[in-house]
C-alpha positions in Angstrom: -51.5 36.3 -22.3 -49.3 38.7 -20.4 -50.5 37.2 -17.1 -49.5 33.7 -18.3 -46.1 34.8 -19.4 -45.6 36.6 -16.1 -46.6 33.5 -14.1 -44.1 31.4 -16.1 -41.3 33.9 -15.4 -42.2 33.9 -11.7 -42.1 30.1 -11.6 -38.7 30.1 -13.4 -37.4 32.7 -11.0 -38.3 30.7 -7.9 -37.1 27.5 -9.5 -33.7 29.1 -10.2 -33.6 30.3 -6.6 -34.3 26.9 -5.2 -31.5 25.4 -7.3 -29.0 27.6 -5.4 -29.8 25.5 -2.3 -26.6 24.1 -0.8 -27.6 20.6 -1.7 -27.2 21.5 -5.4 -23.9 23.3 -5.1 -21.5 22.2 -7.8 -17.9 21.5 -6.9 -15.2 21.2 -9.6 -13.4 18.0 -8.7 -10.5 17.7 -11.1 -8.6 14.5 -11.7 -5.2 14.6 -10.1 -2.1 14.8 -12.2 0.2 12.3 -10.5 4.0 12.2 -11.0 4.1 8.7 -12.7 7.7 7.8 -13.6 8.1 6.8 -17.3 10.2 3.7 -16.4 7.7 2.2 -13.9 5.5 -0.7 -15.0 2.0 -0.1 -16.3 -0.6 0.9 -13.7 -3.1 -1.7 -12.4 -6.0 -1.9 -14.9 -8.5 -1.0 -12.1 -7.0 2.4 -11.6 -8.8 3.7 -14.8 -12.1 2.9 -13.1 -11.3 5.0 -10.0 -8.9 7.8 -11.1 -7.8 9.9 -8.1 -9.5 13.3 -7.9 -8.7 16.3 -5.7 -11.6 15.8 -3.3 -11.7 12.0 -3.6 -8.1 11.7 -2.4 -8.6 14.3 0.3 -11.6 12.3 1.6 -9.7 9.1 1.4 -6.8 10.6 3.5 -9.3 11.6 6.2 -11.0 8.2 6.2 -7.5 6.6 6.3 -6.8 8.3 9.6 -10.3 7.9 11.3 -10.2 5.7 14.3 -13.9 5.2 14.2 -13.3 2.5 11.6 -12.4 0.2 14.6 -15.0 -1.3 17.0 -13.6 0.6 20.0 -12.5 3.8 18.1 -8.8 3.2 18.8 -7.3 2.0 15.5 -7.3 3.6 12.1 -5.5 2.6 8.9 -2.8 5.0 9.7 -2.2 3.4 13.1 -0.4 0.5 11.3 0.6 2.4 8.1 2.8 5.2 9.3 4.3 7.6 6.8 7.8 7.7 8.4 8.0 4.0 7.9 6.9 4.1 4.3 3.4 3.5 5.6 4.4 0.4 7.5 5.2 0.1 11.2 7.9 -1.4 13.4 5.8 -4.3 14.8 6.6 -7.8 13.8 2.9 -8.5 13.4 0.1 -5.9 13.1 -1.4 -4.9 16.4 -5.2 -4.3 16.4 -7.8 -3.2 19.0 -7.2 -4.3 22.6 -3.6 -5.2 21.7 -4.7 -8.2 19.5 -1.9 -9.5 17.4 -2.5 -10.1 13.7 -1.3 -12.9 11.5 1.2 -10.9 9.5 3.5 -7.9 9.4 1.9 -4.7 8.1 3.3 -4.1 4.6 4.4 -0.7 3.4 2.0 1.3 1.2 3.9 2.7 -1.8 3.5 2.6 -5.5 0.3 0.6 -5.1 -1.2 1.8 -8.4 1.5 -0.3 -10.2 0.9 -3.5 -8.3 -1.1 -6.5 -9.6 -1.8 -8.0 -6.2 -2.3 -6.8 -2.7 -1.6 -8.3 0.7 1.2 -10.8 1.4 -0.7 -13.6 -0.3 -2.2 -11.6 -3.2 -5.7 -12.2 -2.0 -6.9 -8.9 -3.5 -6.4 -7.9 -7.1 -8.2 -4.6 -6.8 -7.2 -2.0 -4.2 -10.8 -0.9 -3.8 -11.7 -4.3 -2.2 -8.8 -4.3 0.3 -10.0 -1.9 3.0 -12.8 -4.2 4.1 -10.3 -6.8 5.2 -8.8 -4.9 8.2 -12.3 -3.5 9.1 -13.9 -6.9 9.6 -10.8 -8.9 10.8 -11.1 -9.8 14.5 -7.4 -9.1 15.2 -7.5 -5.7 13.5 -10.5 -3.4 13.7 -13.2 -6.0 14.4 -16.0 -3.9 13.0 -18.2 -3.7 9.9 -18.6 -1.2 7.2 -22.2 -0.6 8.3 -21.0 0.1 11.8 -18.5 2.6 10.4 -21.1 4.4 8.3 -23.4 4.6 11.4 -20.6 6.4 13.2 -19.8 9.0 10.5 -23.1 9.5 8.7 -24.0 12.6 10.8 -20.6 14.1 10.7 -21.0 17.5 8.9 -17.4 17.6 7.6 -17.9 14.2 6.0 -21.2 15.2 4.4 -19.4 18.2 2.8 -16.5 16.1 1.7 -18.6 13.3 0.2 -20.6 15.9 -1.7 -17.4 17.5 -3.1 -16.0 14.1 -4.1 -19.2 12.4 -5.4 -21.8 15.1 -6.0 -24.0 14.5 -3.0 -23.8 13.7 0.7 -24.6 10.0 0.5 -22.1 7.9 2.4 -21.9 4.4 1.0 -19.4 1.5 1.3 -18.4 1.8 -2.3 -17.6 5.5 -2.0 -15.6 4.8 1.2 -13.5 2.1 -0.5 -13.0 4.2 -3.7 -11.9 7.3 -1.8 -9.4 5.4 0.4 -8.0 3.7 -2.8 -7.7 7.1 -4.5 -5.6 8.4 -1.6 -3.4 5.3 -1.6 -2.9 5.7 -5.4 -1.3 9.0 -4.7 1.4 7.4 -2.6 4.1 7.3 -5.2 7.8 6.9 -4.2 10.3 7.6 -6.9 12.7 10.3 -5.6 15.4 8.4 -3.8 19.2 8.8 -4.3 19.0 5.8 -6.7 16.4 7.6 -8.8 18.4 10.9 -8.8 21.5 9.0 -9.9 19.6 7.3 -12.6 18.1 10.6 -13.8 21.6 12.2 -13.7 20.5 14.9 -11.3 24.0 15.6 -10.0 24.3 12.7 -7.6 26.6 9.7 -7.9 27.0 6.4 -6.0 29.8 6.0 -3.5 32.2 3.3 -4.1 30.4 1.0 -1.7 27.0 1.8 -3.1 28.2 1.1 -6.7 29.7 -2.2 -5.6 26.5 -3.0 -3.8 24.5 -2.2 -6.9 26.7 -4.6 -9.0 26.2 -7.4 -6.4 22.5 -6.6 -6.3 22.2 -7.0 -10.1 24.0 -10.3 -9.9 22.4 -11.9 -6.9 19.1 -10.1 -6.1 17.6 -8.6 -9.2 16.0 -11.8 -10.5 13.3 -11.4 -7.8 13.6 -7.7 -7.0 13.4 -6.5 -10.6 11.8 -3.6 -12.4 11.9 -0.1 -11.0 9.5 -1.2 -8.3 12.3 -3.6 -7.0 9.9 -6.5 -7.0 8.8 -8.8 -9.8 5.5 -9.3 -7.9 5.8 -13.0 -8.0 5.0 -15.4 -5.1 8.0 -17.4 -3.8 8.9 -19.7 -0.9 12.4 -18.5 0.0 12.8 -20.7 3.1 12.2 -18.1 5.8 11.4 -19.3 9.3 7.8 -20.5 9.4 4.8 -18.9 11.1 3.4 -21.8 13.0 -0.1 -20.2 13.2 -2.5 -22.8 11.7 -4.2 -20.1 9.7 -1.0 -19.4 7.7 -0.3 -21.0 4.4 1.0 -18.1 2.4 -0.2 -18.0 -1.2 -1.6 -21.5 -0.7 -4.2 -20.0 1.6 -5.7 -18.2 -1.5 -5.2 -20.8 -4.3 -5.4 -24.1 -2.4 -2.5 -25.3 -4.5 0.2 -27.3 -2.5 3.0 -25.7 -4.6 2.0 -22.3 -3.3 2.3 -23.3 0.4 4.2 -20.6 2.4 4.9 -18.6 -0.8 4.6 -14.9 -0.3 4.7 -11.9 -2.6 8.2 -10.6 -3.2 8.3 -7.2 -1.3 9.6 -4.1 -2.9 12.9 -2.9 -1.6 12.1 0.8 -2.0 12.4 2.5 1.4 13.4 -0.9 2.9 15.6 1.0 5.3 12.5 2.2 7.1 10.3 -0.9 7.1 11.9 -3.2 9.7 11.3 -5.9 10.8 11.3 -8.0 7.7 9.4 -11.1 6.6 5.7 -12.0 6.5 5.6 -12.0 10.3 8.7 -10.0 11.1 11.1 -12.9 11.4 14.2 -10.6 11.0 14.9 -7.5 13.0 17.5 -6.1 10.6 18.4 -6.2 6.9 21.8 -7.5 7.9 20.2 -10.5 9.6 18.3 -11.3 6.4 21.5 -11.3 4.4 23.2 -13.5 7.0 20.4 -15.9 6.8 20.5 -16.1 3.0 24.3 -16.7 3.3 24.1 -19.4 5.9 21.3 -21.3 4.3 17.5 -21.2 4.4 14.9 -23.8 5.4 14.4 -26.6 2.9 10.9 -27.1 1.3 9.5 -29.2 -1.5 8.5 -25.9 -3.2 11.6 -23.9 -2.3 12.4 -21.3 -4.9 14.9 -22.7 -7.5 17.2 -19.8 -6.9 17.9 -21.3 -3.5 17.1 -25.0 -4.2 19.6 -25.2 -7.1 22.3 -23.5 -5.0 22.5 -25.6 -1.8 19.6 -23.5 -0.2 21.6 -20.3 0.0 22.8 -17.2 -1.7 26.5 -17.0 -0.8 27.6 -13.5 0.2 31.0 -12.3 1.5 31.1 -9.9 4.4 32.1 -7.1 2.1 29.2 -7.9 -0.3 26.8 -7.7 2.6 28.1 -4.3 3.6 27.9 -3.0 0.0 24.4 -4.4 -0.5 23.2 -2.6 2.7 24.8 0.6 1.4 23.0 0.3 -2.0 19.7 -0.5 -0.4 19.8 2.7 1.6 20.0 4.6 -1.7 16.4 3.4 -2.3 15.2 5.5 0.6 12.9 8.3 -0.5 13.0 11.0 2.3 10.5 13.2 0.5 8.0 10.3 0.6 8.6 9.3 4.2 9.4 12.8 5.6 12.5 11.5 7.3 
């Protein structure tokens, strides 16, 4: 009997030793506590299925900056989404591998966890499904997720990070998408001068900023509403047209004629840093956008009623334009952009 007990103890000893193998190492991967402003809209319902974690977000940030995602190893997500530009860039249209020009302007990446739609045309409802678009698009990375995995699967640092984030070293498309989304969920911008004034943190608007805010509430807030400064609707506001035959705006997604050349209303947070403006960078400056609204936009059957019912324009005096520009600069979050 003693021999049997001794044998069992020996088996248990060696079993416990083998469990200490590096493949079985346990990492505590806590959920991140994000600074979500109380007055922001509710988060996208998909966030609850992929809550950002310490190691998941760290992995996502590394993947976000990895140029091996592109066919020729020259372009990463961060090539077009630069922090100093609120994770946008200064190209009129996104530039991919070999200098290929994309269809649209690279949008900023901020407060994504609060958005209902992604991309200019709202073609994605879930952030976790968005990264595949630039990976496979000819004008962007022109690669495939399997090709990406083939490049990084033997990378020791990735093996360690995937294990910390997901419990083992397996690198899968789903895990790549989830970790990139987790990183992007952490990109919350809510510490501009506007926010500090609203929170009564010792800052006040200048006379011009205050006047601009009043004009904004009167003439802009119907579209750029909520603390995101967008109502997330799709509108045709008569901007100059992109003549590329692949472009149809929201109509490209829905197939509905009334959605033709309608685009998602962009947030005005950090708008100072995201020039040029428009779905394909039609305007070099914010002032030129305001001048265009004042002088009159292009007519269209589905032109937004805000313009259509007002002779295709938003009338603005020169002083109102100056004040609006001053107010919009108060939406710049230097902590977020590092400027």
